[in-house]
N, C-alpha and C positions, 0 to 999 in steps of 0.2 A: 424287173422281170426279164428284160432283154439280156442283161449281163448274166443272170442266172442260167439262161438258155445257152449263152456262149460258153459258160464254164462247164456245164454238163456236156455240151458237144465236144469241148476240148478234152474232158476226161475220157469220153468214149473213143475219141481219136487216139489218145495216148494208150488206151487199153488195146486197141486194134494194133498199134505199132508194137506194143510189148508182145502180144500173141504172135504177131508176124515175126519178130526177132527170135522168139523161142522156137518157132517151127523151122526157121531157116538159119541154122547155126553151122551147116557144113561149109568147109573151106572151098573157095573157088579161086582158080588161077586167072589172072588178067595179064595179057601181053600188051605192053605199050610200044613195042617195036624195039626200044633201047633197053627196056627192063621188064622183068616178069615178076608180078607180085601175087602172093597167095593171101587172100583175106576171107573172112566169113561173108557169106552171101548178103546177109542183112546189113552189114557194114557198107558193102559196095552199093547196095540199093539206097541206103540212107545218105551216103556221100553224094550219090547221083542226084538224089532228091534235093539235098542242100545246095549243091552247085547249080541246079536247074532253077531253084527258087532265088538264089542270088543273082543269076543272069536275068531272070524275069523282073526282079526288083530294080536292078540297074536300068533295064530298058524302060520300065514304067516310070522310074524317077526322072529319067531324061525327058521322056514324053510329058510328064507332069510339069517339069520345069518350063518346058516350051510353052505348054498351055497357060501356066501362070503368067509368063512373060507376055503372051498374046492377050490374056485377060486384062492385065495391068494396062497395056497399050490401048486396048479398046475402051477401058473405063476412063482413061485420060481423054480419048477422043470424044466419048459421050459427054464428059464434063465440059470440054471445049465447045462442043456443038450446043449444049444447053446454055452456056454463057453467050455464044453468038446469037442464039435464038432470043434470049432475054434482052440482049442489047438491041436487037432488031425491033422487038416489041416496044421497048422503052422509046426508041427513036420514032416509031410510028405514033405512039401516044403523044410524044412531044410535038410532032408535026400536026396531029389532029388538034391538039390544044391550041397551037399557034394559029391554025386556020380558024378555029372557033373564036379565038380572041379577035382576030381580024374581022370576022363576020359580026361579032358583037360590037366592035368599034364602029364598023360601017353602019350597023343598025342604030347605034346610039347617035351617030352623027346625023342620020336621016331623021330620027326622032327629034333631035334638037332643032334641025332646020324646019321640020313641020311645026314644032311648037312656036318657033319664031314667026313663021308665016301666020299661024293661028293668032298669036298676039298682035301681029301687024293688022290682020283682017279685023280683029276685035277692036283695035284702036281706031281703024278706019270706020267701022260701024258706029262706034261711040262718037266720033267726029261728025259723021254724017247725021246721026240722030240729033246731036247738039246743034249742027247747022240748020237742020230741018225745023227744029223747035224754035230757033231764033228767027227764021224766015217766016214762020207762021205767027209769030207774035208781033 
C-alpha cells in the first residue's frame, strides 16, 4: 500500500511538471557574464531544480558518510566496552568463587578439628567409664 501511494504521488508530481512545462514555453534570455543563452523558461527552471537537487544530494551524502563513520566507531566502542564489562564481571565472579572456596576450606578444617576433638573427648569418656567400672569392681 505504501508503494502504491508513492507511485500515485509520483504520477501527480509528473502531471504538475508537465502542466507547468506546457504553460511556460516562452523563451528567456540568461546572461552568464561571458555568454548569453536563450532557453525556454521551463528548461531553465528544471535545470535549476536538477542542479539544486544534485548539490543537496552531494551535501547529504557527505554528511551521511560522516554519520556512518561515526556510527561504526561508536558501535566498535560499545562492543569494546561490553567486552571490558564482561571481563570485569568474570573477574569478580572468579574472585568471589576463590573467596568462597577459601571460606569453605577454612570451615572444613574447623569441622575436621572439631570432629577430632569430639572423637578425642568420646575416647576419653570411654576410657573414664572403663576405668570407673574397673575401680568399682
